[in-house]
PDB file of all heavy atoms in Angstrom:
ATOM      1  N   MET A   1      66.741  26.041  23.343  1.00  0.00           N
ATOM      2  CA  MET A   1      66.479  24.616  23.496  1.00  0.00           C
ATOM      3  C   MET A   1      66.927  23.882  22.196  1.00  0.00           C
ATOM      4  O   MET A   1      67.301  22.727  22.285  1.00  0.00           O
ATOM      5  CB  MET A   1      65.035  24.369  23.818  1.00  0.00           C
ATOM      6  CG  MET A   1      64.853  23.380  24.897  1.00  0.00           C
ATOM      7  SD  MET A   1      63.230  23.125  25.391  1.00  0.00           S
ATOM      8  CE  MET A   1      63.259  23.845  26.938  1.00  0.00           C
ATOM      9  N   PHE A   2      66.701  24.475  21.073  1.00  0.00           N
ATOM     10  CA  PHE A   2      67.239  23.959  19.805  1.00  0.00           C
ATOM     11  C   PHE A   2      68.661  23.646  19.857  1.00  0.00           C
ATOM     12  O   PHE A   2      69.226  22.694  19.419  1.00  0.00           O
ATOM     13  CB  PHE A   2      66.840  24.758  18.607  1.00  0.00           C
ATOM     14  CG  PHE A   2      65.351  24.693  18.221  1.00  0.00           C
ATOM     15  CD1 PHE A   2      64.620  25.825  18.291  1.00  0.00           C
ATOM     16  CD2 PHE A   2      64.795  23.546  17.830  1.00  0.00           C
ATOM     17  CE1 PHE A   2      63.224  25.881  17.998  1.00  0.00           C
ATOM     18  CE2 PHE A   2      63.440  23.509  17.522  1.00  0.00           C
ATOM     19  CZ  PHE A   2      62.681  24.625  17.569  1.00  0.00           C
ATOM     20  N   ARG A   3      69.428  24.643  20.468  1.00  0.00           N
ATOM     21  CA  ARG A   3      70.860  24.531  20.601  1.00  0.00           C
ATOM     22  C   ARG A   3      71.211  23.296  21.382  1.00  0.00           C
ATOM     23  O   ARG A   3      72.128  22.538  21.029  1.00  0.00           O
ATOM     24  CB  ARG A   3      71.425  25.786  21.236  1.00  0.00           C
ATOM     25  CG  ARG A   3      72.823  25.852  21.362  1.00  0.00           C
ATOM     26  CD  ARG A   3      73.305  27.185  22.005  1.00  0.00           C
ATOM     27  NE  ARG A   3      74.691  27.192  22.087  1.00  0.00           N
ATOM     28  CZ  ARG A   3      75.374  28.176  22.649  1.00  0.00           C
ATOM     29  NH1 ARG A   3      74.760  29.184  23.082  1.00  0.00           N
ATOM     30  NH2 ARG A   3      76.699  28.164  22.738  1.00  0.00           N
ATOM     31  N   TRP A   4      70.539  23.076  22.545  1.00  0.00           N
ATOM     32  CA  TRP A   4      70.838  21.935  23.388  1.00  0.00           C
ATOM     33  C   TRP A   4      70.566  20.612  22.581  1.00  0.00           C
ATOM     34  O   TRP A   4      71.272  19.637  22.781  1.00  0.00           O
ATOM     35  CB  TRP A   4      70.087  22.024  24.690  1.00  0.00           C
ATOM     36  CG  TRP A   4      70.766  22.925  25.621  1.00  0.00           C
ATOM     37  CD1 TRP A   4      70.342  24.217  25.946  1.00  0.00           C
ATOM     38  CD2 TRP A   4      71.914  22.716  26.426  1.00  0.00           C
ATOM     39  NE1 TRP A   4      71.201  24.778  26.850  1.00  0.00           N
ATOM     40  CE2 TRP A   4      72.129  23.878  27.102  1.00  0.00           C
ATOM     41  CE3 TRP A   4      72.862  21.626  26.458  1.00  0.00           C
ATOM     42  CZ2 TRP A   4      73.303  24.013  27.917  1.00  0.00           C
ATOM     43  CZ3 TRP A   4      73.888  21.782  27.348  1.00  0.00           C
ATOM     44  CH2 TRP A   4      74.132  22.953  28.050  1.00  0.00           C
ATOM     45  N   ALA A   5      69.433  20.598  21.858  1.00  0.00           N
ATOM     46  CA  ALA A   5      69.049  19.382  21.107  1.00  0.00           C
ATOM     47  C   ALA A   5      70.255  19.069  20.111  1.00  0.00           C
ATOM     48  O   ALA A   5      70.575  17.969  19.910  1.00  0.00           O
ATOM     49  CB  ALA A   5      67.815  19.584  20.376  1.00  0.00           C
ATOM     50  N   ILE A   6      70.753  20.146  19.453  1.00  0.00           N
ATOM     51  CA  ILE A   6      71.751  19.916  18.425  1.00  0.00           C
ATOM     52  C   ILE A   6      73.072  19.455  19.154  1.00  0.00           C
ATOM     53  O   ILE A   6      73.744  18.463  18.616  1.00  0.00           O
ATOM     54  CB  ILE A   6      72.052  21.160  17.602  1.00  0.00           C
ATOM     55  CG1 ILE A   6      70.850  21.471  16.746  1.00  0.00           C
ATOM     56  CG2 ILE A   6      73.323  21.101  16.833  1.00  0.00           C
ATOM     57  CD1 ILE A   6      70.899  22.811  16.029  1.00  0.00           C
ATOM     58  N   ILE A   7      73.412  19.963  20.332  1.00  0.00           N
ATOM     59  CA  ILE A   7      74.554  19.480  21.067  1.00  0.00           C
ATOM     60  C   ILE A   7      74.436  18.070  21.376  1.00  0.00           C
ATOM     61  O   ILE A   7      75.404  17.300  21.282  1.00  0.00           O
ATOM     62  CB  ILE A   7      74.778  20.432  22.289  1.00  0.00           C
ATOM     63  CG1 ILE A   7      75.224  21.873  21.823  1.00  0.00           C
ATOM     64  CG2 ILE A   7      75.787  19.822  23.244  1.00  0.00           C
ATOM     65  CD1 ILE A   7      75.261  22.848  22.981  1.00  0.00           C
ATOM     66  N   PHE A   8      73.272  17.651  21.964  1.00  0.00           N
ATOM     67  CA  PHE A   8      73.142  16.228  22.364  1.00  0.00           C
ATOM     68  C   PHE A   8      73.161  15.340  21.102  1.00  0.00           C
ATOM     69  O   PHE A   8      73.668  14.174  21.209  1.00  0.00           O
ATOM     70  CB  PHE A   8      71.866  16.066  23.146  1.00  0.00           C
ATOM     71  CG  PHE A   8      72.020  16.338  24.566  1.00  0.00           C
ATOM     72  CD1 PHE A   8      71.339  17.425  25.171  1.00  0.00           C
ATOM     73  CD2 PHE A   8      72.824  15.582  25.386  1.00  0.00           C
ATOM     74  CE1 PHE A   8      71.537  17.732  26.496  1.00  0.00           C
ATOM     75  CE2 PHE A   8      72.959  15.829  26.760  1.00  0.00           C
ATOM     76  CZ  PHE A   8      72.319  16.950  27.263  1.00  0.00           C
ATOM     77  N   ALA A   9      72.609  15.744  19.984  1.00  0.00           N
ATOM     78  CA  ALA A   9      72.684  15.020  18.711  1.00  0.00           C
ATOM     79  C   ALA A   9      74.150  14.808  18.321  1.00  0.00           C
ATOM     80  O   ALA A   9      74.561  13.690  17.913  1.00  0.00           O
ATOM     81  CB  ALA A   9      71.868  15.689  17.654  1.00  0.00           C
ATOM     82  N   VAL A  10      74.947  15.854  18.429  1.00  0.00           N
ATOM     83  CA  VAL A  10      76.386  15.763  18.038  1.00  0.00           C
ATOM     84  C   VAL A  10      77.147  14.869  18.992  1.00  0.00           C
ATOM     85  O   VAL A  10      77.953  13.986  18.575  1.00  0.00           O
ATOM     86  CB  VAL A  10      77.038  17.158  18.004  1.00  0.00           C
ATOM     87  CG1 VAL A  10      78.510  17.055  17.858  1.00  0.00           C
ATOM     88  CG2 VAL A  10      76.442  17.891  16.774  1.00  0.00           C
ATOM     89  N   ILE A  11      76.787  14.922  20.249  1.00  0.00           N
ATOM     90  CA  ILE A  11      77.424  14.014  21.208  1.00  0.00           C
ATOM     91  C   ILE A  11      77.083  12.565  20.956  1.00  0.00           C
ATOM     92  O   ILE A  11      77.895  11.686  21.004  1.00  0.00           O
ATOM     93  CB  ILE A  11      77.005  14.450  22.731  1.00  0.00           C
ATOM     94  CG1 ILE A  11      77.666  15.757  23.112  1.00  0.00           C
ATOM     95  CG2 ILE A  11      77.405  13.366  23.641  1.00  0.00           C
ATOM     96  CD1 ILE A  11      77.114  16.307  24.398  1.00  0.00           C
ATOM     97  N   ALA A  12      75.804  12.303  20.581  1.00  0.00           N
ATOM     98  CA  ALA A  12      75.362  10.980  20.245  1.00  0.00           C
ATOM     99  C   ALA A  12      76.100  10.477  18.983  1.00  0.00           C
ATOM    100  O   ALA A  12      76.506   9.310  18.975  1.00  0.00           O
ATOM    101  CB  ALA A  12      73.874  10.986  19.999  1.00  0.00           C
ATOM    102  N   LEU A  13      76.213  11.325  18.032  1.00  0.00           N
ATOM    103  CA  LEU A  13      76.949  10.912  16.776  1.00  0.00           C
ATOM    104  C   LEU A  13      78.383  10.557  17.094  1.00  0.00           C
ATOM    105  O   LEU A  13      78.874   9.510  16.656  1.00  0.00           O
ATOM    106  CB  LEU A  13      76.869  12.026  15.766  1.00  0.00           C
ATOM    107  CG  LEU A  13      77.516  11.793  14.432  1.00  0.00           C
ATOM    108  CD1 LEU A  13      76.786  10.585  13.723  1.00  0.00           C
ATOM    109  CD2 LEU A  13      77.489  13.002  13.584  1.00  0.00           C
ATOM    110  N   ILE A  14      79.055  11.379  17.879  1.00  0.00           N
ATOM    111  CA  ILE A  14      80.482  11.151  18.139  1.00  0.00           C
ATOM    112  C   ILE A  14      80.656   9.885  18.958  1.00  0.00           C
ATOM    113  O   ILE A  14      81.555   9.098  18.733  1.00  0.00           O
ATOM    114  CB  ILE A  14      81.083  12.350  18.826  1.00  0.00           C
ATOM    115  CG1 ILE A  14      81.193  13.547  17.884  1.00  0.00           C
ATOM    116  CG2 ILE A  14      82.495  12.044  19.385  1.00  0.00           C
ATOM    117  CD1 ILE A  14      81.554  14.887  18.481  1.00  0.00           C
ATOM    118  N   ALA A  15      79.726   9.749  20.012  1.00  0.00           N
ATOM    119  CA  ALA A  15      79.879   8.538  20.890  1.00  0.00           C
ATOM    120  C   ALA A  15      79.546   7.325  20.109  1.00  0.00           C
ATOM    121  O   ALA A  15      80.188   6.226  20.352  1.00  0.00           O
ATOM    122  CB  ALA A  15      78.803   8.720  21.994  1.00  0.00           C
ATOM    123  N   SER A  16      78.681   7.315  19.151  1.00  0.00           N
ATOM    124  CA  SER A  16      78.384   6.137  18.371  1.00  0.00           C
ATOM    125  C   SER A  16      79.500   5.795  17.391  1.00  0.00           C
ATOM    126  O   SER A  16      79.824   4.586  17.200  1.00  0.00           O
ATOM    127  CB  SER A  16      77.135   6.314  17.522  1.00  0.00           C
ATOM    128  OG  SER A  16      77.255   7.267  16.528  1.00  0.00           O
ATOM    129  N   LEU A  17      80.208   6.813  16.921  1.00  0.00           N
ATOM    130  CA  LEU A  17      81.422   6.512  16.112  1.00  0.00           C
ATOM    131  C   LEU A  17      82.526   5.967  16.890  1.00  0.00           C
ATOM    132  O   LEU A  17      83.308   5.149  16.391  1.00  0.00           O
ATOM    133  CB  LEU A  17      81.864   7.792  15.369  1.00  0.00           C
ATOM    134  CG  LEU A  17      80.918   8.344  14.316  1.00  0.00           C
ATOM    135  CD1 LEU A  17      81.445   9.682  13.818  1.00  0.00           C
ATOM    136  CD2 LEU A  17      80.833   7.358  13.116  1.00  0.00           C
ATOM    137  N   LEU A  18      82.622   6.342  18.153  1.00  0.00           N
ATOM    138  CA  LEU A  18      83.694   5.786  18.984  1.00  0.00           C
ATOM    139  C   LEU A  18      83.338   4.499  19.699  1.00  0.00           C
ATOM    140  O   LEU A  18      84.167   3.875  20.408  1.00  0.00           O
ATOM    141  CB  LEU A  18      84.105   6.858  20.073  1.00  0.00           C
ATOM    142  CG  LEU A  18      84.652   8.133  19.532  1.00  0.00           C
ATOM    143  CD1 LEU A  18      84.870   9.152  20.655  1.00  0.00           C
ATOM    144  CD2 LEU A  18      86.012   7.869  18.764  1.00  0.00           C
ATOM    145  N   GLY A  19      82.088   4.035  19.502  1.00  0.00           N
ATOM    146  CA  GLY A  19      81.744   2.774  20.066  1.00  0.00           C
ATOM    147  C   GLY A  19      81.066   2.813  21.419  1.00  0.00           C
ATOM    148  O   GLY A  19      80.931   1.784  22.044  1.00  0.00           O
ATOM    149  N   PHE A  20      80.699   3.924  21.905  1.00  0.00           N
ATOM    150  CA  PHE A  20      80.032   4.119  23.218  1.00  0.00           C
ATOM    151  C   PHE A  20      78.529   4.033  22.989  1.00  0.00           C
ATOM    152  O   PHE A  20      77.860   5.086  22.873  1.00  0.00           O
ATOM    153  CB  PHE A  20      80.497   5.319  23.932  1.00  0.00           C
ATOM    154  CG  PHE A  20      81.912   5.453  24.234  1.00  0.00           C
ATOM    155  CD1 PHE A  20      82.780   6.225  23.554  1.00  0.00           C
ATOM    156  CD2 PHE A  20      82.482   4.616  25.216  1.00  0.00           C
ATOM    157  CE1 PHE A  20      84.076   6.339  23.772  1.00  0.00           C
ATOM    158  CE2 PHE A  20      83.798   4.692  25.529  1.00  0.00           C
ATOM    159  CZ  PHE A  20      84.647   5.510  24.791  1.00  0.00           C
ATOM    160  N   GLY A  21      77.927   2.866  22.896  1.00  0.00           N
ATOM    161  CA  GLY A  21      76.546   2.679  22.578  1.00  0.00           C
ATOM    162  C   GLY A  21      75.606   3.221  23.638  1.00  0.00           C
ATOM    163  O   GLY A  21      74.599   3.871  23.297  1.00  0.00           O
ATOM    164  N   GLY A  22      75.925   3.059  24.887  1.00  0.00           N
ATOM    165  CA  GLY A  22      75.029   3.503  25.960  1.00  0.00           C
ATOM    166  C   GLY A  22      74.979   5.032  26.032  1.00  0.00           C
ATOM    167  O   GLY A  22      73.848   5.608  26.109  1.00  0.00           O
ATOM    168  N   VAL A  23      76.148   5.667  25.936  1.00  0.00           N
ATOM    169  CA  VAL A  23      76.163   7.153  25.897  1.00  0.00           C
ATOM    170  C   VAL A  23      75.455   7.686  24.679  1.00  0.00           C
ATOM    171  O   VAL A  23      74.739   8.688  24.714  1.00  0.00           O
ATOM    172  CB  VAL A  23      77.569   7.614  25.983  1.00  0.00           C
ATOM    173  CG1 VAL A  23      77.656   9.137  25.862  1.00  0.00           C
ATOM    174  CG2 VAL A  23      78.297   7.186  27.233  1.00  0.00           C
ATOM    175  N   ALA A  24      75.669   7.024  23.541  1.00  0.00           N
ATOM    176  CA  ALA A  24      75.050   7.458  22.314  1.00  0.00           C
ATOM    177  C   ALA A  24      73.520   7.388  22.367  1.00  0.00           C
ATOM    178  O   ALA A  24      72.835   8.268  21.980  1.00  0.00           O
ATOM    179  CB  ALA A  24      75.578   6.670  21.130  1.00  0.00           C
ATOM    180  N   GLY A  25      73.037   6.264  22.924  1.00  0.00           N
ATOM    181  CA  GLY A  25      71.602   6.096  23.038  1.00  0.00           C
ATOM    182  C   GLY A  25      70.988   7.099  23.961  1.00  0.00           C
ATOM    183  O   GLY A  25      69.888   7.656  23.631  1.00  0.00           O
ATOM    184  N   LEU A  26      71.646   7.315  25.110  1.00  0.00           N
ATOM    185  CA  LEU A  26      71.140   8.321  26.100  1.00  0.00           C
ATOM    186  C   LEU A  26      71.090   9.725  25.522  1.00  0.00           C
ATOM    187  O   LEU A  26      70.212  10.532  25.642  1.00  0.00           O
ATOM    188  CB  LEU A  26      71.943   8.186  27.358  1.00  0.00           C
ATOM    189  CG  LEU A  26      71.464   8.942  28.562  1.00  0.00           C
ATOM    190  CD1 LEU A  26      70.046   8.366  29.003  1.00  0.00           C
ATOM    191  CD2 LEU A  26      72.393   8.863  29.665  1.00  0.00           C
ATOM    192  N   SER A  27      72.203  10.078  24.798  1.00  0.00           N
ATOM    193  CA  SER A  27      72.272  11.402  24.234  1.00  0.00           C
ATOM    194  C   SER A  27      71.211  11.582  23.136  1.00  0.00           C
ATOM    195  O   SER A  27      70.638  12.686  23.004  1.00  0.00           O
ATOM    196  CB  SER A  27      73.668  11.628  23.655  1.00  0.00           C
ATOM    197  OG  SER A  27      74.636  11.628  24.647  1.00  0.00           O
ATOM    198  N   LYS A  28      70.955  10.511  22.388  1.00  0.00           N
ATOM    199  CA  LYS A  28      69.935  10.620  21.283  1.00  0.00           C
ATOM    200  C   LYS A  28      68.573  10.781  21.926  1.00  0.00           C
ATOM    201  O   LYS A  28      67.739  11.609  21.452  1.00  0.00           O
ATOM    202  CB  LYS A  28      69.909   9.365  20.486  1.00  0.00           C
ATOM    203  CG  LYS A  28      68.886   9.337  19.334  1.00  0.00           C
ATOM    204  CD  LYS A  28      68.474   7.983  18.920  1.00  0.00           C
ATOM    205  CE  LYS A  28      67.892   7.098  19.979  1.00  0.00           C
ATOM    206  NZ  LYS A  28      66.396   7.129  20.015  1.00  0.00           N
ATOM    207  N   ASP A  29      68.352  10.131  23.102  1.00  0.00           N
ATOM    208  CA  ASP A  29      67.040  10.272  23.713  1.00  0.00           C
ATOM    209  C   ASP A  29      66.838  11.706  24.216  1.00  0.00           C
ATOM    210  O   ASP A  29      65.787  12.323  24.066  1.00  0.00           O
ATOM    211  CB  ASP A  29      66.851   9.309  24.904  1.00  0.00           C
ATOM    212  CG  ASP A  29      66.731   7.858  24.347  1.00  0.00           C
ATOM    213  OD1 ASP A  29      66.389   7.593  23.198  1.00  0.00           O
ATOM    214  OD2 ASP A  29      67.000   6.886  25.200  1.00  0.00           O
ATOM    215  N   PHE A  30      67.884  12.244  24.885  1.00  0.00           N
ATOM    216  CA  PHE A  30      67.827  13.718  25.308  1.00  0.00           C
ATOM    217  C   PHE A  30      67.655  14.580  24.197  1.00  0.00           C
ATOM    218  O   PHE A  30      66.844  15.583  24.284  1.00  0.00           O
ATOM    219  CB  PHE A  30      69.058  14.041  26.103  1.00  0.00           C
ATOM    220  CG  PHE A  30      69.133  13.512  27.530  1.00  0.00           C
ATOM    221  CD1 PHE A  30      70.247  13.128  28.102  1.00  0.00           C
ATOM    222  CD2 PHE A  30      67.930  13.518  28.268  1.00  0.00           C
ATOM    223  CE1 PHE A  30      70.360  12.599  29.392  1.00  0.00           C
ATOM    224  CE2 PHE A  30      67.996  13.016  29.529  1.00  0.00           C
ATOM    225  CZ  PHE A  30      69.172  12.625  30.135  1.00  0.00           C
ATOM    226  N   ALA A  31      68.237  14.354  23.060  1.00  0.00           N
ATOM    227  CA  ALA A  31      68.190  15.247  21.906  1.00  0.00           C
ATOM    228  C   ALA A  31      66.748  15.235  21.343  1.00  0.00           C
ATOM    229  O   ALA A  31      66.209  16.204  21.025  1.00  0.00           O
ATOM    230  CB  ALA A  31      69.161  14.871  20.848  1.00  0.00           C
ATOM    231  N   VAL A  32      66.151  14.056  21.266  1.00  0.00           N
ATOM    232  CA  VAL A  32      64.762  13.962  20.765  1.00  0.00           C
ATOM    233  C   VAL A  32      63.790  14.635  21.720  1.00  0.00           C
ATOM    234  O   VAL A  32      62.977  15.368  21.270  1.00  0.00           O
ATOM    235  CB  VAL A  32      64.439  12.451  20.511  1.00  0.00           C
ATOM    236  CG1 VAL A  32      62.925  12.327  20.296  1.00  0.00           C
ATOM    237  CG2 VAL A  32      65.172  11.851  19.466  1.00  0.00           C
ATOM    238  N   ILE A  33      63.945  14.391  22.993  1.00  0.00           N
ATOM    239  CA  ILE A  33      63.047  15.012  23.996  1.00  0.00           C
ATOM    240  C   ILE A  33      63.129  16.565  23.917  1.00  0.00           C
ATOM    241  O   ILE A  33      62.107  17.281  23.840  1.00  0.00           O
ATOM    242  CB  ILE A  33      63.358  14.470  25.385  1.00  0.00           C
ATOM    243  CG1 ILE A  33      62.930  13.033  25.483  1.00  0.00           C
ATOM    244  CG2 ILE A  33      62.651  15.376  26.420  1.00  0.00           C
ATOM    245  CD1 ILE A  33      63.471  12.414  26.760  1.00  0.00           C
ATOM    246  N   LEU A  34      64.376  17.047  23.878  1.00  0.00           N
ATOM    247  CA  LEU A  34      64.520  18.513  23.787  1.00  0.00           C
ATOM    248  C   LEU A  34      63.976  19.107  22.493  1.00  0.00           C
ATOM    249  O   LEU A  34      63.435  20.216  22.543  1.00  0.00           O
ATOM    250  CB  LEU A  34      66.002  18.876  23.968  1.00  0.00           C
ATOM    251  CG  LEU A  34      66.564  18.675  25.384  1.00  0.00           C
ATOM    252  CD1 LEU A  34      68.051  18.907  25.390  1.00  0.00           C
ATOM    253  CD2 LEU A  34      65.871  19.682  26.384  1.00  0.00           C
ATOM    254  N   LEU A  35      64.207  18.414  21.435  1.00  0.00           N
ATOM    255  CA  LEU A  35      63.652  18.802  20.157  1.00  0.00           C
ATOM    256  C   LEU A  35      62.153  18.925  20.178  1.00  0.00           C
ATOM    257  O   LEU A  35      61.544  19.897  19.727  1.00  0.00           O
ATOM    258  CB  LEU A  35      64.124  17.943  19.000  1.00  0.00           C
ATOM    259  CG  LEU A  35      63.747  18.376  17.603  1.00  0.00           C
ATOM    260  CD1 LEU A  35      64.431  19.741  17.307  1.00  0.00           C
ATOM    261  CD2 LEU A  35      64.215  17.384  16.629  1.00  0.00           C
ATOM    262  N   VAL A  36      61.533  17.892  20.715  1.00  0.00           N
ATOM    263  CA  VAL A  36      60.031  17.845  20.743  1.00  0.00           C
ATOM    264  C   VAL A  36      59.567  18.979  21.609  1.00  0.00           C
ATOM    265  O   VAL A  36      58.594  19.715  21.267  1.00  0.00           O
ATOM    266  CB  VAL A  36      59.541  16.494  21.225  1.00  0.00           C
ATOM    267  CG1 VAL A  36      58.069  16.491  21.558  1.00  0.00           C
ATOM    268  CG2 VAL A  36      59.780  15.411  20.184  1.00  0.00           C
ATOM    269  N   VAL A  37      60.110  19.151  22.760  1.00  0.00           N
ATOM    270  CA  VAL A  37      59.701  20.176  23.746  1.00  0.00           C
ATOM    271  C   VAL A  37      59.935  21.615  23.081  1.00  0.00           C
ATOM    272  O   VAL A  37      59.047  22.513  23.190  1.00  0.00           O
ATOM    273  CB  VAL A  37      60.447  20.107  25.059  1.00  0.00           C
ATOM    274  CG1 VAL A  37      60.251  21.340  25.898  1.00  0.00           C
ATOM    275  CG2 VAL A  37      60.056  18.846  25.813  1.00  0.00           C
ATOM    276  N   ALA A  38      61.058  21.785  22.393  1.00  0.00           N
ATOM    277  CA  ALA A  38      61.322  23.113  21.738  1.00  0.00           C
ATOM    278  C   ALA A  38      60.299  23.394  20.608  1.00  0.00           C
ATOM    279  O   ALA A  38      59.858  24.547  20.509  1.00  0.00           O
ATOM    280  CB  ALA A  38      62.717  23.120  21.170  1.00  0.00           C
ATOM    281  N   VAL A  39      59.966  22.361  19.844  1.00  0.00           N
ATOM    282  CA  VAL A  39      58.984  22.539  18.817  1.00  0.00           C
ATOM    283  C   VAL A  39      57.551  22.924  19.377  1.00  0.00           C
ATOM    284  O   VAL A  39      56.916  23.800  18.840  1.00  0.00           O
ATOM    285  CB  VAL A  39      58.944  21.335  17.904  1.00  0.00           C
ATOM    286  CG1 VAL A  39      57.763  21.409  16.934  1.00  0.00           C
ATOM    287  CG2 VAL A  39      60.211  21.167  17.122  1.00  0.00           C
ATOM    288  N   ILE A  40      57.230  22.166  20.441  1.00  0.00           N
ATOM    289  CA  ILE A  40      55.936  22.459  21.001  1.00  0.00           C
ATOM    290  C   ILE A  40      55.847  23.804  21.597  1.00  0.00           C
ATOM    291  O   ILE A  40      54.896  24.620  21.457  1.00  0.00           O
ATOM    292  CB  ILE A  40      55.616  21.419  22.130  1.00  0.00           C
ATOM    293  CG1 ILE A  40      55.326  20.004  21.445  1.00  0.00           C
ATOM    294  CG2 ILE A  40      54.418  21.860  22.979  1.00  0.00           C
ATOM    295  CD1 ILE A  40      55.233  18.909  22.494  1.00  0.00           C
ATOM    296  N   LEU A  41      56.944  24.258  22.282  1.00  0.00           N
ATOM    297  CA  LEU A  41      56.957  25.665  22.822  1.00  0.00           C
ATOM    298  C   LEU A  41      57.002  26.681  21.765  1.00  0.00           C
ATOM    299  O   LEU A  41      56.373  27.774  21.875  1.00  0.00           O
ATOM    300  CB  LEU A  41      58.192  25.782  23.734  1.00  0.00           C
ATOM    301  CG  LEU A  41      58.130  25.099  25.062  1.00  0.00           C
ATOM    302  CD1 LEU A  41      59.524  25.221  25.817  1.00  0.00           C
ATOM    303  CD2 LEU A  41      57.009  25.626  25.954  1.00  0.00           C
ATOM    304  N   ALA A  42      57.661  26.435  20.570  1.00  0.00           N
ATOM    305  CA  ALA A  42      57.667  27.379  19.498  1.00  0.00           C
ATOM    306  C   ALA A  42      56.299  27.501  18.832  1.00  0.00           C
ATOM    307  O   ALA A  42      55.856  28.620  18.612  1.00  0.00           O
ATOM    308  CB  ALA A  42      58.699  26.961  18.432  1.00  0.00           C
ATOM    309  N   ILE A  43      55.561  26.415  18.802  1.00  0.00           N
ATOM    310  CA  ILE A  43      54.197  26.455  18.234  1.00  0.00           C
ATOM    311  C   ILE A  43      53.268  27.168  19.184  1.00  0.00           C
ATOM    312  O   ILE A  43      52.492  28.056  18.694  1.00  0.00           O
ATOM    313  CB  ILE A  43      53.728  25.014  17.914  1.00  0.00           C
ATOM    314  CG1 ILE A  43      54.466  24.433  16.753  1.00  0.00           C
ATOM    315  CG2 ILE A  43      52.192  25.028  17.629  1.00  0.00           C
ATOM    316  CD1 ILE A  43      54.204  22.980  16.500  1.00  0.00           C
ATOM    317  N   VAL A  44      53.368  26.849  20.492  1.00  0.00           N
ATOM    318  CA  VAL A  44      52.525  27.533  21.456  1.00  0.00           C
ATOM    319  C   VAL A  44      52.841  29.094  21.441  1.00  0.00           C
ATOM    320  O   VAL A  44      51.908  29.894  21.523  1.00  0.00           O
ATOM    321  CB  VAL A  44      52.690  26.968  22.817  1.00  0.00           C
ATOM    322  CG1 VAL A  44      52.045  27.723  23.922  1.00  0.00           C
ATOM    323  CG2 VAL A  44      52.098  25.510  22.842  1.00  0.00           C
ATOM    324  N   GLY A  45      54.104  29.378  21.438  1.00  0.00           N
ATOM    325  CA  GLY A  45      54.468  30.797  21.403  1.00  0.00           C
ATOM    326  C   GLY A  45      53.972  31.569  20.185  1.00  0.00           C
ATOM    327  O   GLY A  45      53.587  32.679  20.237  1.00  0.00           O
ATOM    328  N   PHE A  46      54.007  30.799  19.007  1.00  0.00           N
ATOM    329  CA  PHE A  46      53.490  31.412  17.766  1.00  0.00           C
ATOM    330  C   PHE A  46      52.071  31.667  17.795  1.00  0.00           C
ATOM    331  O   PHE A  46      51.600  32.721  17.400  1.00  0.00           O
ATOM    332  CB  PHE A  46      53.913  30.491  16.619  1.00  0.00           C
ATOM    333  CG  PHE A  46      53.421  31.035  15.282  1.00  0.00           C
ATOM    334  CD1 PHE A  46      54.143  32.111  14.705  1.00  0.00           C
ATOM    335  CD2 PHE A  46      52.329  30.496  14.658  1.00  0.00           C
ATOM    336  CE1 PHE A  46      53.668  32.545  13.426  1.00  0.00           C
ATOM    337  CE2 PHE A  46      51.986  30.975  13.403  1.00  0.00           C
ATOM    338  CZ  PHE A  46      52.598  32.010  12.833  1.00  0.00           C
ATOM    339  N   PHE A  47      51.288  30.771  18.357  1.00  0.00           N
ATOM    340  CA  PHE A  47      49.814  30.881  18.320  1.00  0.00           C
ATOM    341  C   PHE A  47      49.289  31.745  19.451  1.00  0.00           C
ATOM    342  O   PHE A  47      48.212  32.325  19.400  1.00  0.00           O
ATOM    343  CB  PHE A  47      49.136  29.528  18.348  1.00  0.00           C
ATOM    344  CG  PHE A  47      49.173  28.866  16.998  1.00  0.00           C
ATOM    345  CD1 PHE A  47      49.805  27.579  16.845  1.00  0.00           C
ATOM    346  CD2 PHE A  47      48.549  29.427  15.911  1.00  0.00           C
ATOM    347  CE1 PHE A  47      49.871  26.969  15.695  1.00  0.00           C
ATOM    348  CE2 PHE A  47      48.671  28.750  14.652  1.00  0.00           C
ATOM    349  CZ  PHE A  47      49.238  27.551  14.586  1.00  0.00           C
ATOM    350  N   SER A  48      50.090  31.877  20.566  1.00  0.00           N
ATOM    351  CA  SER A  48      49.610  32.718  21.633  1.00  0.00           C
ATOM    352  C   SER A  48      50.049  34.166  21.506  1.00  0.00           C
ATOM    353  O   SER A  48      49.589  34.968  22.307  1.00  0.00           O
ATOM    354  CB  SER A  48      50.173  32.198  22.980  1.00  0.00           C
ATOM    355  OG  SER A  48      51.545  32.306  22.980  1.00  0.00           O
ATOM    356  N   ARG A  49      50.687  34.465  20.444  1.00  0.00           N
ATOM    357  CA  ARG A  49      51.120  35.858  20.208  1.00  0.00           C
ATOM    358  C   ARG A  49      49.959  36.661  19.811  1.00  0.00           C
ATOM    359  O   ARG A  49      49.209  36.330  18.925  1.00  0.00           O
ATOM    360  CB  ARG A  49      52.245  35.859  19.110  1.00  0.00           C
ATOM    361  CG  ARG A  49      52.714  37.226  18.767  1.00  0.00           C
ATOM    362  CD  ARG A  49      53.696  37.110  17.639  1.00  0.00           C
ATOM    363  NE  ARG A  49      54.999  36.866  18.184  1.00  0.00           N
ATOM    364  CZ  ARG A  49      56.071  36.662  17.450  1.00  0.00           C
ATOM    365  NH1 ARG A  49      56.010  36.641  16.152  1.00  0.00           N
ATOM    366  NH2 ARG A  49      57.300  36.555  17.992  1.00  0.00           N
ATOM    367  N   LYS A  50      49.791  37.823  20.407  1.00  0.00           N
ATOM    368  CA  LYS A  50      48.695  38.703  20.092  1.00  0.00           C
ATOM    369  C   LYS A  50      49.151  39.792  19.131  1.00  0.00           C
ATOM    370  O   LYS A  50      50.203  40.420  19.396  1.00  0.00           O
ATOM    371  CB  LYS A  50      48.062  39.291  21.362  1.00  0.00           C
ATOM    372  CG  LYS A  50      47.367  38.245  22.225  1.00  0.00           C
ATOM    373  CD  LYS A  50      46.703  38.839  23.318  1.00  0.00           C
ATOM    374  CE  LYS A  50      46.037  37.738  24.120  1.00  0.00           C
ATOM    375  NZ  LYS A  50      45.175  38.236  25.162  1.00  0.00           N
ATOM    376  N   VAL A  51      48.412  40.042  18.143  1.00  0.00           N
ATOM    377  CA  VAL A  51      48.781  41.062  17.079  1.00  0.00           C
ATOM    378  C   VAL A  51      48.016  42.321  17.403  1.00  0.00           C
ATOM    379  O   VAL A  51      46.989  42.369  17.736  1.00  0.00           O
ATOM    380  CB  VAL A  51      48.570  40.538  15.736  1.00  0.00           C
ATOM    381  CG1 VAL A  51      48.877  41.594  14.696  1.00  0.00           C
ATOM    382  CG2 VAL A  51      49.335  39.224  15.498  1.00  0.00           C
TER     383      VAL A  51
END
């Protein structure tokens, strides 16, 4: 999921450089959502691990 967040962040960066504001904003939103979900899942996975 981190990989997808990075991909959407790169798409947003390229789109904003080329002047596509709508695509850049949407890609940024997807990147932020995926990053938050990935961090939450990583934390839950870390704490639910039994030693």
